N, C-alpha and C positions, 0 to 999 in steps of 0.2 A: 595612179594614185601615188602621192608622196609618202615615202617611208617615214619622214619626219612628221608629216601631218597625221599619220595613223597612230603615232605613239601617244598613249594617254598621259595626262598630266596628273600626278598624284599630289593632292593638296596636303601640305604639312599641317600639323596640329596648330590650331589658332587662326587659320586662314579660312575666310568665308568668301564665297562667290555668289553674287546676286545677279541673275540674268532676267532682264525685262525687255523683251523685244530684241532690238539690236544693240542695246546698251548693256555692258558688263561692268559691274563694280566689284573690285577685289579688295578686301579688307584684311589687314593683319596687324601684328604688334608694332610694326614700324610706321604704318600709315595706310592710306587708301588711294587707289588709282582707278579711274573710270576710263573705259575705252568703248568706242563704237565700232562694231564689226561690220564688214561688208555684207551685201545681200546674199552672196553665194556661200557664206559660211554659217553653219548652225552649231550651237553648243549643246552638249548633253552632260548633265551633272548627276552622277549616281554614286552613292556610298563614298564620297570624298575623292572621286576620280572624275576629272574633266576630260571629255573627248571632243575633239574638233572634227565636225562632219562637213562634207562637201555636198551642197544641194544641186549644183549644176556642174556636170562633168565636161566643161569646156576649157579652152586654153587659159582664160583668165582665172577661172576657178581653181584649176590645177596649180597655177602660179601662186595664188593666194593661200592655198591650203597649208603648206609647210611654213610659210611666212607667219601666218596668224597663230599657228600652234607655238612657234618660237616666241612671238611677242607675248602671248599669254603665259608661257612658261617663265619668261623673264619677269613678267609682272608679278606672278606668284612668288618667285624667288625674291624679288625686290621688297615686297611687303612683309616677308617673313625674316629675311636676313639683311637686306639692303645691298647697295652697290657702292663701290668706291674705286677711284682712279688716283694714282699718285704721279705727280710731275716733279722733275728735278731741275733746280736752277744751277746752271753751270756758267761760271764767269766771276771774275774778281769784282767784289762789291755788289753782286746781284743778291738781293734779299727780298723777302716777302713778309708781310704781317697782316693780321686780321684785326679789323676794328668793327665790332658789331657783326653785321652780315656783309661787310665789304672787304675784299681782298685788295691790299695795296702792294703793288709790285714796283721795285726799284731795279730796273734792268738796263741801265746805260743810257736812258733818255734824259733830257734836261728837266723832266718832270716825272713824278710818280704816276703810274697807271693804276686807276681804280676800277675794279670789277665788282659789280653788285650781284649778290647771290639771288637767283630767282627763288620763288617759294618752293620749299621742299629740298633745297640744297644747302649744305653747310661746308665751310672750309676749315681745315686744320693746317697749321704750319709748324714743322719741327726742323730747325736749322735751315737747310736748303731744299727740303721736301714739302711740297704743297699737296694736301690730300683733299679731293673733292668727294663728298659723300652724299647719298640721296637714295630715294626709293625707286625712282624711274631711271632705268638704264639708259634710255635715249637722252634724257636731260643731263645726266651725269657726263655722258660722252660729249654732248654738245658744249657744256660749260668747260670741260677739260680742253677741248679743241680750241675754244675761244681764248683760253689762257695761253695755250701753246702758240697761238697766232700772234700774240703780243710781241714775242721775240723768238721766232723759230731758230733751231740750232743751225749754225753756219758750218760749212764743210772744212774750213781751214784749221780753226782752233777748237771747234766743237762748242763754242759759247752759245748760250741761249737757253730756252726752256724746252725740255724734252720729257717724254714719258719715261717713267722709271723702267729700266731694262731695255729701252729703245737703243738700237745700234745706229750710230751716226757714221756713215761712210766718209772717211777723211780724204782730202785731196792734198797732193804735194804742192807746196808754194812755189814762188818764183825762184828762190835760192836753190831748192832741190832740183828744179828743172834745169837751171843753168849749170849746176855741178854735174848733172848727168850728161849734158850735151858736150861739155868741155873735156870730159875724161876720155 
């Protein structure tokens, strides 16, 4: 049995869970998320506590037990308080702006790159920090990864789009290598 899978999920005030068959709908103040759980997982809701139970004690069931408990815990957290990721633009002239639900990035290409926000995602820009906010943790991470993919940080000067707090391992350039070899 998974230690994570056995841990109960306490529902915060204002969050409701509707279970009908294998479909789970979690509603909260920030929004609503619907998930379809696999056959080997059962849910038990009593007194504001959600338990994830395993019906088949096979290898696949054991693998899914902790995973689905974590997914449902993230869903409950998302509808109550939301998720956000921040990205940092590093480079001269690199900037971002929001126009409606479109993020426009100017990051060294001959044209601006436009990224359309999917339903449930919002963008905020403050100077060189782009914040992606939403209810679904998976979708927030996916959109953030797509933004970073536009111009990943390069290892020589560190220019590009990186997650806030991400450490970029820097390489020595040609001049540093030549000076080290000639000395």
